[in-house]
Residue frames relative to the residue before (quaternion, step in Angstrom):
aa qw qx qy qz dx dy dz
M 1.0000 0.0000 0.0000 0.0000 0.00 0.00 0.00
P 0.4675 -0.6905 0.4709 0.2881 3.60 -0.78 0.98
W 0.6460 -0.5602 0.3611 0.3720 3.56 -1.16 0.60
W 0.6550 0.5184 -0.3405 0.4316 3.61 0.99 -0.71
H 0.5918 0.5441 -0.3730 0.4633 3.61 1.16 -0.48
R 0.6578 0.4949 -0.3057 0.4784 3.55 0.98 -0.84
L 0.6319 0.5234 -0.3268 0.4689 3.59 1.02 -0.75
A 0.6635 0.4895 -0.3018 0.4786 3.59 0.91 -0.89
E 0.6420 0.5181 -0.3242 0.4630 3.59 0.97 -0.82
G 0.6525 0.5129 -0.3073 0.4656 3.59 0.95 -0.85
A 0.6500 0.5106 -0.3131 0.4677 3.56 0.99 -0.83
R 0.6477 0.5094 -0.3221 0.4661 3.59 0.96 -0.81
L 0.6654 0.4973 -0.3115 0.4615 3.60 0.93 -0.83
M 0.6269 0.5492 -0.3421 0.4340 3.61 1.04 -0.69
V 0.7466 0.3538 -0.2130 0.5215 3.58 1.05 -0.67
G 0.6085 -0.6293 0.3258 0.3573 3.57 1.24 0.29
V 0.5036 0.6100 -0.4551 0.4088 3.59 1.12 0.53
P 0.2461 -0.8044 0.5217 0.1423 3.61 -0.27 1.21
D 0.4618 -0.6872 0.5034 0.2472 3.54 -1.26 0.49
Y 0.3267 -0.7794 0.5078 0.1672 3.58 -0.30 1.30
D 0.6403 0.5333 -0.3372 0.4381 3.61 0.92 -0.83
R 0.6442 0.5058 -0.3213 0.4753 3.58 1.01 -0.76
Y 0.6191 0.5424 -0.3303 0.4619 3.57 1.05 -0.79
V 0.6681 0.4975 -0.2989 0.4656 3.60 0.88 -0.96
A 0.6537 0.5052 -0.3132 0.4683 3.59 0.94 -0.85
H 0.6340 0.5251 -0.3243 0.4660 3.60 1.00 -0.81
R 0.6633 0.5048 -0.3103 0.4571 3.59 0.88 -0.95
A 0.6657 0.5025 -0.3054 0.4595 3.59 0.95 -0.85
R 0.7007 0.4728 -0.2650 0.4639 3.57 1.00 -0.83
V 0.7994 0.3318 -0.1510 0.4776 3.59 0.78 -1.04
H 0.7967 0.1925 -0.0786 0.5676 3.58 1.08 -0.73
P 0.0190 0.8393 -0.5431 0.0136 3.62 0.69 1.00
G 0.7931 0.3103 -0.2394 0.4662 3.53 -1.07 0.78
E 0.6133 0.5247 -0.3594 0.4684 3.60 1.23 -0.21
P 0.6047 -0.5879 0.3874 0.3724 3.58 -1.13 0.56
V 0.2568 -0.7387 0.6082 0.1360 3.54 -1.24 0.65
M 0.4912 -0.6616 0.4786 0.3032 3.59 -0.93 0.90
T 0.5023 -0.5995 0.5203 0.3430 3.53 -1.21 0.54
L 0.6814 -0.4762 0.3484 0.4331 3.58 -1.24 0.28
D 0.6606 0.5014 -0.3111 0.4640 3.61 0.92 -0.87
A 0.6666 0.4919 -0.3019 0.4717 3.58 0.90 -0.91
F 0.6204 0.5499 -0.3348 0.4479 3.59 1.04 -0.78
H 0.6954 0.4589 -0.2852 0.4738 3.60 0.81 -0.95
R 0.6234 0.5265 -0.3395 0.4679 3.60 1.00 -0.76
N 0.6483 0.5231 -0.3070 0.4603 3.59 0.97 -0.89
R 0.6795 0.4907 -0.2993 0.4559 3.59 0.89 -0.90
I 0.6340 0.5103 -0.3327 0.4763 3.59 1.02 -0.73
E 0.6528 0.5097 -0.3153 0.4633 3.59 0.93 -0.87
R 0.6668 0.4910 -0.3039 0.4711 3.59 0.95 -0.82
R 0.6731 0.5087 -0.3054 0.4415 3.57 0.95 -0.81
Y 0.7992 0.3061 -0.1430 0.4971 3.57 0.89 -0.92
G 0.4947 -0.6994 0.4154 0.3059 3.59 1.20 0.25
V 0.3351 0.7355 -0.5123 0.2903 3.57 0.99 0.84
G 0.6564 0.5188 -0.3781 0.3962 3.54 -1.07 0.69
K 0.7024 -0.4752 0.3401 0.4064 3.50 -1.35 0.31
G 0.8449 0.1798 -0.1518 0.4803 3.54 -0.92 0.98
Q 0.5876 0.5698 -0.3721 0.4377 3.58 1.26 0.05
P 0.3881 -0.7035 0.5305 0.2702 3.61 -0.82 0.86
P 0.5226 -0.6239 0.4610 0.3539 3.61 -1.04 0.65
R 0.1271 -0.7860 0.6034 0.0444 3.54 -1.02 0.85
C 0.4517 -0.6939 0.4861 0.2797 3.54 -1.06 0.63
C 0.8154 -0.0315 0.0430 0.5764 3.61 1.09 -0.59
């Protein structure tokens, strides 16, 4: 992977934008045959995890 891809990935992670392609590759490699979230579901899940949204989750400020 070129250095600018790693730099862009690091910048996205610093501001809280997860990498869907990396998630899909991980699921295929580690959990083959299991379902993979759609892009919309993936982003919704990451926002909920980051901000503590959902049943049983304590509210978080950031």
